[in-house]
N, C-alpha and C positions, 0 to 999 in steps of 0.2 A: 806744440802737440794738438793733436786731433782727437775730437770727439766724434766718437763712432755711434752707427745706428744702434738705439738700445734694441729694437724688434731682431735685429741680424743677429746681433751681439748674443741676445739672450736665447737665440733658437741652437747655439752653439756651446752651451756652458758644458764645462768639466766635469764628468761625474766621477767623483772621489769614493762612489762607493764598487765602482766596477773594477774588474781585473782581481790582481792581488792586495789590493789596498785594504787596511785594517781601519774601521771605525766604529767598531762595537765595544761590548765590554772585555774587561779581560778573561772571563770566561770562554770566551771564543778561541785561545789558545791553550795549550798544556802548562806552557812555563811562562813566566815574565823573563824576556831576554834581556841581556846585558848590550846595551846600546853602544857605539864607538862613536868618537867624534875625531874628525880631521879638520885641519886649517887647509883651503885652498884660496886661489886668487878670484877674489868677487870682483862684480864690477866697481866697487867703490872702495878697493883694500880688500885685505882677508876675510874670509867668510867662514866661520866655524859651521860645520854641519855634522849634524848626529843622524845614525843611521842603526837598522837593524834588519833582520832577516825579510822583514815585511816592507821596508820602504824609509824614506827620510823622515825623521822623527822631529827635527829640531833645526835651527838654524840662526844665528847671530852676526852681527859685524865684530870682527876682532879687533878694531881700533878704538870700539866703545864700552866692548865686553871682555873683560880677562878669561880665559878658560876654568878656573876656579870657580868663577861666579857663573857662569853659563852652564859648568856640570850641576853646579847646585840648582839652578834656576829648572833645567831640564828633570832633575830628579824631583823636586819639588812638584811639578806640573805630572810627570809619567808614574812616579813612583819605581823608576828604574835607575838602576847605577849606569854609571857609563865609563869607558875607558877610553883614553887618550890613543889615538893612534898615528902614527907618521904618514903614512898612506891610505886611501879607500879604494875598493875592487876597480879595477880599469873599467869595467862595463857601467859602474854608477858614476865614476869620474867623467867619462864620454858624454853621458848622458847629460850629466849636468852642465859641461861646458858647452854641449851642444845649445842647450836649453839658455844659458846664459848668451850665446853668440846672436841666437836667431830670435829670442824671445819668445818663443814658443814652449809651454810648459806642458804639453800634451802626453808627452812620453815619460814622466816623471810620476813614480809612484810614491805614495805618504803613508805614514803610519799615524793615523789621526785619532786613535781610542782616546776615549775619554771627552771628546768635543761633544756638544750637544747639537742635535739635528739643525737647529736654527746656525749655529755657527758652519756646520757642514755645507749648509745651504749658501750661505754668504761667500765663504770662501770658493766655493766651487763657482759661483757668478764671477769672482772675481778672477779665479783661472782664465777664465773666457775672454778676458778683455786683451784683444792684441796690444803686443807692444808698439810702442808710436803713439797709442791713442789714449786717452783718459775717458773716464765716466763719472758721474757724480755719485755721491750716498743714497740719494733719491732715485738714480738708475738703479742701483743693485736692490733697494728695496722693492722696487717695481719689479724688476727679474724674478725675484724670489717669490712674487704675488702678495708681497706685505708692503703694500705703497705707504703706511703710515709708520712704518718702524724704521723710519731714518735713522733717528737716534742709537737705537739697538744695532743697526748695520753698523755703524761706527764703532760703538762699545765691541762687536764681533771682530772687526780689522783690527781693532787695538789689542785684541787678545791672539791674533795671528800669531802661532809658534815658529812659521817658517818664513820669515821675510824674505823678500826678494823672489825666492823659488814660488811662494803663495803670493804674486804681485799687489800686496794691497798700497803699495805706492803711486798705483795707476787710479787710486779714487781721489776725487776733488769736491769741494765744495761747490754748490750750485752756482755760487759768484764766481767759480772759475780760482778761487783761492786754493792753496796747498791743503788747507784742514788741519790734520793733526797727523803725527808720524812718532810712534814710541821711541825712534832714535835720532829724532830731529829733524827737523823742516830742511837743514843745509843737505841731509843725506838724502833725503827724499827729492830734493829739487835735482840733486846731481844724477839721480838713477833715471828720471823722466827727462832730462835733458840728453843723457848717453840714449837712452830708447829711440827717441825722436830723432837723434842725428843718425842712429843706424837704420831707421826706417826711412829715413829721406835718402839714403845713400843708393 
């Protein structure tokens, strides 16, 4: 795994506030949409993906989280109900598949209403880390111009509601160790190994 240039990387942070991405309060839309959830093939097994008309609103690993639990956690976080779908729209599926294949998350649109401005800034910086490389919690703190907020950066990454697609697994401790991961360090290690192999191919 290669650590990239913090300066070059920080200049290309992903703007979660751009385009149709929803990041504000519930009052910005007329109604609360009912999200849909489908299971797709992820990089380390099945991946639950929740979405609505505004973007991807949640994700979780199917081999660690049952559907009922994911739906409950999604409701607790968003206040919205969710229905299981056997398939997702072709354009969304193709965009996610391309993202997982290339490691490039720039074409993904997210619905992250309810997130704090600090969380948004951390996740944006995380999205800009190229696949096959890693950065440290301190790198992200510097990238968002909060160099002393390393611990808070870790907390924001731990609250990431869309793992893999918002690639918080690409963030390590300063000593190069894996740090934490809500779904377990073995999954984090497998994700990084997979991306490193693809980047080297």
